[in-house]
All heavy atoms as a GROMACS GRO file, in nm:
protein
  402
    1MET      N    1  11.704  14.804  16.046
    1MET     CA    2  11.607  14.703  16.079
    1MET      C    3  11.484  14.714  15.990
    1MET      O    4  11.427  14.612  15.953
    1MET     CB    5  11.568  14.715  16.227
    1MET     CG    6  11.676  14.668  16.324
    1MET     SD    7  11.731  14.500  16.298
    1MET     CE    8  11.586  14.408  16.337
    2LEU      N    9  11.442  14.834  15.958
    2LEU     CA   10  11.323  14.849  15.874
    2LEU      C   11  11.345  14.791  15.734
    2LEU      O   12  11.254  14.731  15.676
    2LEU     CB   13  11.282  14.996  15.863
    2LEU     CG   14  11.220  15.056  15.989
    2LEU    CD1   15  11.199  15.205  15.971
    2LEU    CD2   16  11.088  14.989  16.020
    3VAL      N   17  11.465  14.807  15.680
    3VAL     CA   18  11.495  14.752  15.548
    3VAL      C   19  11.489  14.600  15.552
    3VAL      O   20  11.431  14.537  15.464
    3VAL     CB   21  11.632  14.801  15.497
    3VAL    CG1   22  11.672  14.730  15.369
    3VAL    CG2   23  11.631  14.950  15.475
    4LEU      N   24  11.546  14.539  15.655
    4LEU     CA   25  11.541  14.393  15.668
    4LEU      C   26  11.399  14.343  15.687
    4LEU      O   27  11.359  14.242  15.629
    4LEU     CB   28  11.628  14.347  15.785
    4LEU     CG   29  11.778  14.359  15.765
    4LEU    CD1   30  11.852  14.326  15.894
    4LEU    CD2   31  11.824  14.268  15.653
    5THR      N   32  11.321  14.414  15.766
    5THR     CA   33  11.181  14.377  15.786
    5THR      C   34  11.104  14.387  15.656
    5THR      O   35  11.025  14.299  15.622
    5THR     CB   36  11.117  14.467  15.894
    5THR    OG1   37  11.190  14.453  16.015
    5THR    CG2   38  10.972  14.432  15.916
    6GLN      N   39  11.127  14.494  15.581
    6GLN     CA   40  11.059  14.512  15.453
    6GLN      C   41  11.095  14.398  15.358
    6GLN      O   42  11.009  14.344  15.288
    6GLN     CB   43  11.098  14.647  15.394
    6GLN     CG   44  11.025  14.684  15.267
    6GLN     CD   45  11.051  14.828  15.228
    6GLN    OE1   46  11.025  14.920  15.304
    6GLN    NE2   47  11.106  14.848  15.110
    7TRP      N   48  11.221  14.359  15.354
    7TRP     CA   49  11.264  14.248  15.269
    7TRP      C   50  11.195  14.118  15.312
    7TRP      O   51  11.142  14.043  15.228
    7TRP     CB   52  11.416  14.231  15.277
    7TRP     CG   53  11.466  14.123  15.186
    7TRP    CD1   54  11.508  14.138  15.058
    7TRP    CD2   55  11.479  13.984  15.218
    7TRP    NE1   56  11.546  14.016  15.008
    7TRP    CE2   57  11.529  13.921  15.103
    7TRP    CE3   58  11.454  13.908  15.332
    7TRP    CZ2   59  11.555  13.783  15.099
    7TRP    CZ3   60  11.477  13.772  15.327
    7TRP    CH2   61  11.529  13.710  15.212
    8GLY      N   62  11.194  14.091  15.443
    8GLY     CA   63  11.131  13.970  15.493
    8GLY      C   64  10.982  13.965  15.465
    8GLY      O   65  10.927  13.861  15.430
    9ASP      N   66  10.915  14.078  15.480
    9ASP     CA   67  10.772  14.085  15.451
    9ASP      C   68  10.743  14.054  15.304
    9ASP      O   69  10.639  13.998  15.271
    9ASP     CB   70  10.715  14.222  15.488
    9ASP     CG   71  10.704  14.246  15.637
    9ASP    OD1   72  10.718  14.149  15.715
    9ASP    OD2   73  10.680  14.361  15.677
   10ARG      N   74  10.836  14.090  15.219
   10ARG     CA   75  10.815  14.068  15.075
   10ARG      C   76  10.852  13.926  15.033
   10ARG      O   77  10.783  13.865  14.952
   10ARG     CB   78  10.898  14.168  14.996
   10ARG     CG   79  10.882  14.151  14.847
   10ARG     CD   80  10.950  14.260  14.771
   10ARG     NE   81  10.929  14.240  14.628
   10ARG     CZ   82  10.985  14.311  14.535
   10ARG    NH1   83  11.063  14.412  14.568
   10ARG    NH2   84  10.963  14.286  14.409
   11TRP      N   85  10.962  13.872  15.087
   11TRP     CA   86  11.017  13.748  15.035
   11TRP      C   87  11.006  13.627  15.127
   11TRP      O   88  11.015  13.514  15.080
   11TRP     CB   89  11.164  13.768  14.997
   11TRP     CG   90  11.182  13.869  14.891
   11TRP    CD1   91  11.230  13.997  14.907
   11TRP    CD2   92  11.151  13.856  14.752
   11TRP    NE1   93  11.231  14.064  14.786
   11TRP    CE2   94  11.182  13.979  14.690
   11TRP    CE3   95  11.099  13.753  14.674
   11TRP    CZ2   96  11.165  14.000  14.553
   11TRP    CZ3   97  11.082  13.774  14.539
   11TRP    CH2   98  11.115  13.896  14.480
   12ALA      N   99  10.991  13.646  15.258
   12ALA     CA  100  11.000  13.534  15.351
   12ALA      C  101  10.866  13.485  15.406
   12ALA      O  102  10.861  13.377  15.461
   12ALA     CB  103  11.093  13.570  15.468
   13VAL      N  104  10.762  13.562  15.392
   13VAL     CA  105  10.632  13.522  15.446
   13VAL      C  106  10.522  13.547  15.342
   13VAL      O  107  10.539  13.627  15.251
   13VAL     CB  108  10.597  13.599  15.577
   13VAL    CG1  109  10.697  13.568  15.686
   13VAL    CG2  110  10.591  13.749  15.553
   14ASP      N  111  10.411  13.477  15.358
   14ASP     CA  112  10.298  13.499  15.268
   14ASP      C  113  10.229  13.632  15.296
   14ASP      O  114  10.184  13.701  15.207
   14ASP     CB  115  10.197  13.385  15.280
   14ASP     CG  116  10.252  13.254  15.227
   14ASP    OD1  117  10.335  13.257  15.133
   14ASP    OD2  118  10.215  13.149  15.280
   15SER      N  119  10.219  13.665  15.425
   15SER     CA  120  10.152  13.787  15.466
   15SER      C  121  10.220  13.841  15.592
   15SER      O  122  10.241  13.766  15.688
   15SER     CB  123  10.004  13.756  15.496
   15SER     OG  124   9.938  13.870  15.541
   16PRO      N  125  10.256  13.970  15.594
   16PRO     CA  126  10.322  14.027  15.712
   16PRO      C  127  10.233  14.016  15.837
   16PRO      O  128  10.111  14.030  15.828
   16PRO     CB  129  10.344  14.173  15.676
   16PRO     CG  130  10.328  14.181  15.529
   16PRO     CD  131  10.240  14.068  15.489
   17VAL      N  132  10.295  13.990  15.951
   17VAL     CA  133  10.224  13.980  16.077
   17VAL      C  134  10.192  14.119  16.132
   17VAL      O  135  10.090  14.139  16.196
   17VAL     CB  136  10.309  13.902  16.179
   17VAL    CG1  137  10.244  13.899  16.315
   17VAL    CG2  138  10.336  13.762  16.129
   18LEU      N  139  10.279  14.214  16.103
   18LEU     CA  140  10.268  14.348  16.160
   18LEU      C  141  10.281  14.451  16.049
   18LEU      O  142  10.367  14.440  15.962
   18LEU     CB  143  10.380  14.367  16.262
   18LEU     CG  144  10.387  14.497  16.338
   18LEU    CD1  145  10.266  14.512  16.429
   18LEU    CD2  146  10.514  14.501  16.422
   19VAL      N  147  10.194  14.551  16.050
   19VAL     CA  148  10.205  14.663  15.956
   19VAL      C  149  10.250  14.785  16.033
   19VAL      O  150  10.188  14.825  16.131
   19VAL     CB  151  10.069  14.692  15.887
   19VAL    CG1  152  10.080  14.814  15.798
   19VAL    CG2  153  10.022  14.572  15.808
   20ARG      N  154  10.362  14.844  15.991
   20ARG     CA  155  10.413  14.965  16.055
   20ARG      C  156  10.362  15.084  15.976
   20ARG      O  157  10.377  15.090  15.854
   20ARG     CB  158  10.565  14.962  16.056
   20ARG     CG  159  10.619  14.860  16.153
   20ARG     CD  160  10.766  14.832  16.126
   20ARG     NE  161  10.818  14.733  16.216
   20ARG     CZ  162  10.803  14.602  16.197
   20ARG    NH1  163  10.738  14.556  16.093
   20ARG    NH2  164  10.852  14.517  16.285
   21ARG      N  165  10.302  15.180  16.044
   21ARG     CA  166  10.246  15.298  15.977
   21ARG      C  167  10.320  15.424  16.021
   21ARG      O  168  10.355  15.440  16.136
   21ARG     CB  169  10.097  15.312  16.010
   21ARG     CG  170  10.016  15.198  15.955
   21ARG     CD  171   9.866  15.228  15.957
   21ARG     NE  172   9.792  15.114  15.909
   21ARG     CZ  173   9.768  15.088  15.780
   21ARG    NH1  174   9.811  15.171  15.689
   21ARG    NH2  175   9.700  14.982  15.744
   22HIS      N  176  10.339  15.512  15.927
   22HIS     CA  177  10.399  15.643  15.953
   22HIS      C  178  10.294  15.732  16.018
   22HIS      O  179  10.174  15.701  16.016
   22HIS     CB  180  10.448  15.702  15.820
   22HIS     CG  181  10.532  15.824  15.838
   22HIS    ND1  182  10.480  15.950  15.830
   22HIS    CD2  183  10.664  15.839  15.862
   22HIS    CE1  184  10.576  16.038  15.849
   22HIS    NE2  185  10.689  15.973  15.869
   23SER      N  186  10.334  15.844  16.072
   23SER     CA  187  10.239  15.936  16.136
   23SER      C  188  10.135  15.990  16.037
   23SER      O  189  10.028  16.036  16.077
   23SER     CB  190  10.313  16.053  16.202
   23SER     OG  191  10.390  16.124  16.106
   24CYS      N  192  10.162  15.978  15.906
   24CYS     CA  193  10.065  16.021  15.804
   24CYS      C  194   9.956  15.917  15.783
   24CYS      O  195   9.858  15.941  15.714
   24CYS     CB  196  10.134  16.050  15.671
   24CYS     SG  197  10.199  15.904  15.588
   25GLY      N  198   9.973  15.798  15.844
   25GLY     CA  199   9.873  15.693  15.833
   25GLY      C  200   9.902  15.588  15.728
   25GLY      O  201   9.838  15.484  15.724
   26ARG      N  202  10.000  15.613  15.641
   26ARG     CA  203  10.034  15.518  15.535
   26ARG      C  204  10.135  15.416  15.585
   26ARG      O  205  10.216  15.446  15.674
   26ARG     CB  206  10.093  15.592  15.415
   26ARG     CG  207  10.003  15.699  15.356
   26ARG     CD  208   9.887  15.643  15.282
   26ARG     NE  209   9.941  15.570  15.168
   26ARG     CZ  210   9.869  15.488  15.092
   26ARG    NH1  211   9.742  15.472  15.116
   26ARG    NH2  212   9.924  15.425  14.992
   27PRO      N  213  10.132  15.293  15.531
   27PRO     CA  214  10.234  15.193  15.568
   27PRO      C  215  10.374  15.246  15.537
   27PRO      O  216  10.396  15.313  15.436
   27PRO     CB  217  10.201  15.074  15.481
   27PRO     CG  218  10.056  15.089  15.448
   27PRO     CD  219  10.034  15.238  15.439
   28VAL      N  220  10.468  15.216  15.625
   28VAL     CA  221  10.607  15.260  15.607
   28VAL      C  222  10.670  15.179  15.494
   28VAL      O  223  10.658  15.058  15.488
   28VAL     CB  224  10.688  15.240  15.737
   28VAL    CG1  225  10.836  15.265  15.713
   28VAL    CG2  226  10.637  15.332  15.845
   29GLN      N  227  10.735  15.250  15.403
   29GLN     CA  228  10.815  15.187  15.298
   29GLN      C  229  10.949  15.257  15.296
   29GLN      O  230  10.956  15.379  15.278
   29GLN     CB  231  10.749  15.199  15.161
   29GLN     CG  232  10.831  15.133  15.053
   29GLN     CD  233  10.762  15.135  14.919
   29GLN    OE1  234  10.641  15.154  14.910
   29GLN    NE2  235  10.839  15.119  14.814
   30VAL      N  236  11.055  15.182  15.317
   30VAL     CA  237  11.189  15.239  15.323
   30VAL      C  238  11.248  15.240  15.182
   30VAL      O  239  11.245  15.139  15.112
   30VAL     CB  240  11.278  15.156  15.418
   30VAL    CG1  241  11.419  15.213  15.422
   30VAL    CG2  242  11.218  15.154  15.557
   31ASP      N  243  11.300  15.353  15.140
   31ASP     CA  244  11.369  15.366  15.013
   31ASP      C  245  11.509  15.418  15.040
   31ASP      O  246  11.528  15.510  15.120
   31ASP     CB  247  11.297  15.464  14.920
   31ASP     CG  248  11.163  15.411  14.872
   31ASP    OD1  249  11.154  15.291  14.843
   31ASP    OD2  250  11.068  15.490  14.867
   32LEU      N  251  11.608  15.359  14.973
   32LEU     CA  252  11.746  15.403  14.991
   32LEU      C  253  11.774  15.518  14.896
   32LEU      O  254  11.750  15.509  14.776
   32LEU     CB  255  11.843  15.289  14.963
   32LEU     CG  256  11.835  15.171  15.059
   32LEU    CD1  257  11.931  15.061  15.015
   32LEU    CD2  258  11.867  15.216  15.200
   33VAL      N  259  11.826  15.627  14.950
   33VAL     CA  260  11.867  15.742  14.871
   33VAL      C  261  12.005  15.788  14.917
   33VAL      O  262  12.043  15.768  15.032
   33VAL     CB  263  11.768  15.860  14.881
   33VAL    CG1  264  11.633  15.823  14.823
   33VAL    CG2  265  11.754  15.910  15.021
   34CYS      N  266  12.078  15.848  14.827
   34CYS     CA  267  12.210  15.901  14.860
   34CYS      C  268  12.194  16.019  14.956
   34CYS      O  269  12.115  16.111  14.931
   34CYS     CB  270  12.280  15.944  14.732
   34CYS     SG  271  12.441  16.023  14.762
   35TYR      N  272  12.269  16.018  15.062
   35TYR     CA  273  12.267  16.125  15.162
   35TYR      C  274  12.306  16.259  15.099
   35TYR      O  275  12.253  16.363  15.136
   35TYR     CB  276  12.361  16.089  15.277
   35TYR     CG  277  12.373  16.197  15.381
   35TYR    CD1  278  12.277  16.208  15.481
   35TYR    CD2  279  12.480  16.285  15.381
   35TYR    CE1  280  12.288  16.307  15.578
   35TYR    CE2  281  12.491  16.384  15.478
   35TYR     CZ  282  12.395  16.393  15.576
   35TYR     OH  283  12.405  16.490  15.672
   36HIS      N  284  12.398  16.256  15.004
   36HIS     CA  285  12.453  16.380  14.948
   36HIS      C  286  12.367  16.440  14.838
   36HIS      O  287  12.344  16.561  14.836
   36HIS     CB  288  12.595  16.357  14.897
   36HIS     CG  289  12.689  16.317  15.006
   36HIS    ND1  290  12.740  16.406  15.096
   36HIS    CD2  291  12.737  16.197  15.041
   36HIS    CE1  292  12.817  16.343  15.182
   36HIS    NE2  293  12.816  16.215  15.151
   37CYS      N  294  12.320  16.358  14.744
   37CYS     CA  295  12.248  16.415  14.629
   37CYS      C  296  12.098  16.385  14.630
   37CYS      O  297  12.024  16.444  14.552
   37CYS     CB  298  12.308  16.364  14.498
   37CYS     SG  299  12.280  16.189  14.465
   38GLY      N  300  12.054  16.294  14.716
   38GLY     CA  301  11.911  16.263  14.726
   38GLY      C  302  11.858  16.169  14.619
   38GLY      O  303  11.740  16.140  14.615
   39GLN      N  304  11.946  16.121  14.530
   39GLN     CA  305  11.904  16.029  14.424
   39GLN      C  306  11.889  15.887  14.479
   39GLN      O  307  11.955  15.848  14.574
   39GLN     CB  308  12.006  16.031  14.310
   39GLN     CG  309  12.017  16.164  14.239
   39GLN     CD  310  11.886  16.201  14.172
   39GLN    OE1  311  11.827  16.122  14.100
   39GLN    NE2  312  11.839  16.323  14.197
   40PRO      N  313  11.802  15.806  14.416
   40PRO     CA  314  11.784  15.667  14.460
   40PRO      C  315  11.913  15.588  14.449
   40PRO      O  316  11.994  15.610  14.359
   40PRO     CB  317  11.681  15.612  14.361
   40PRO     CG  318  11.613  15.730  14.303
   40PRO     CD  319  11.713  15.841  14.305
   41VAL      N  320  11.933  15.494  14.542
   41VAL     CA  321  12.047  15.403  14.540
   41VAL      C  322  11.998  15.271  14.482
   41VAL      O  323  11.907  15.208  14.537
   41VAL     CB  324  12.104  15.381  14.681
   41VAL    CG1  325  12.214  15.277  14.679
   41VAL    CG2  326  12.155  15.512  14.738
   42THR      N  327  12.056  15.230  14.369
   42THR     CA  328  12.022  15.104  14.305
   42THR      C  329  12.152  15.033  14.266
   42THR      O  330  12.260  15.092  14.274
   42THR     CB  331  11.938  15.125  14.178
   42THR    OG1  332  12.019  15.192  14.080
   42THR    CG2  333  11.813  15.209  14.206
   43HIS      N  334  12.141  14.908  14.221
   43HIS     CA  335  12.262  14.838  14.180
   43HIS      C  336  12.329  14.907  14.062
   43HIS      O  337  12.450  14.893  14.041
   43HIS     CB  338  12.232  14.691  14.149
   43HIS     CG  339  12.149  14.669  14.027
   43HIS    ND1  340  12.012  14.683  14.026
   43HIS    CD2  341  12.186  14.636  13.901
   43HIS    CE1  342  11.968  14.659  13.905
   43HIS    NE2  343  12.070  14.631  13.827
   44ASP      N  344  12.253  14.982  13.984
   44ASP     CA  345  12.311  15.054  13.870
   44ASP      C  346  12.386  15.181  13.911
   44ASP      O  347  12.467  15.232  13.833
   44ASP     CB  348  12.201  15.095  13.772
   44ASP     CG  349  12.135  14.976  13.705
   44ASP    OD1  350  12.201  14.871  13.692
   44ASP    OD2  351  12.018  14.989  13.667
   45THR      N  352  12.360  15.233  14.031
   45THR     CA  353  12.422  15.359  14.071
   45THR      C  354  12.536  15.341  14.172
   45THR      O  355  12.589  15.440  14.221
   45THR     CB  356  12.316  15.454  14.132
   45THR    OG1  357  12.261  15.394  14.249
   45THR    CG2  358  12.206  15.485  14.032
   46ILE      N  359  12.572  15.216  14.201
   46ILE     CA  360  12.678  15.190  14.300
   46ILE      C  361  12.802  15.137  14.229
   46ILE      O  362  12.793  15.052  14.141
   46ILE     CB  363  12.631  15.086  14.404
   46ILE    CG1  364  12.516  15.143  14.486
   46ILE    CG2  365  12.747  15.046  14.496
   46ILE    CD1  366  12.458  15.042  14.583
   47GLN      N  367  12.918  15.190  14.267
   47GLN     CA  368  13.045  15.140  14.220
   47GLN      C  369  13.126  15.097  14.341
   47GLN      O  370  13.140  15.173  14.436
   47GLN     CB  371  13.123  15.248  14.144
   47GLN     CG  372  13.057  15.294  14.018
   47GLN     CD  373  13.137  15.404  13.950
   47GLN    OE1  374  13.232  15.459  14.006
   47GLN    NE2  375  13.096  15.439  13.831
   48ALA      N  376  13.176  14.974  14.338
   48ALA     CA  377  13.259  14.924  14.449
   48ALA      C  378  13.406  14.943  14.414
   48ALA      O  379  13.448  14.922  14.301
   48ALA     CB  380  13.231  14.776  14.472
   49GLU      N  381  13.482  14.988  14.512
   49GLU     CA  382  13.627  15.003  14.493
   49GLU      C  383  13.697  14.969  14.623
   49GLU      O  384  13.642  14.986  14.731
   49GLU     CB  385  13.661  15.144  14.446
   49GLU     CG  386  13.619  15.253  14.541
   49GLU     CD  387  13.645  15.393  14.487
   49GLU    OE1  388  13.600  15.424  14.375
   49GLU    OE2  389  13.711  15.470  14.559
   50LEU      N  390  13.818  14.921  14.610
   50LEU     CA  391  13.899  14.888  14.727
   50LEU      C  392  13.939  15.014  14.799
   50LEU      O  393  13.973  15.115  14.737
   50LEU     CB  394  14.023  14.809  14.686
   50LEU     CG  395  13.995  14.672  14.624
   50LEU    CD1  396  14.125  14.610  14.575
   50LEU    CD2  397  13.925  14.580  14.723
   51ALA      N  398  13.937  15.009  14.932
   51ALA     CA  399  13.972  15.125  15.012
   51ALA      C  400  14.121  15.141  15.023
   51ALA      O  401  14.198  15.055  15.008
   51ALA     CB  402  13.912  15.112  15.151
   0.00000   0.00000   0.00000
């Protein structure tokens, strides 16, 4: 849900209605990283294959 909200705040509205803050006080920003290696997940690092 946070990823969808972040996308909507960026692309669907002029200004977000709600700012979500982490316990450190900074606005929450979700970044996708690989669970196994910790590297960022981008369109360049993903390979699709049939199961």
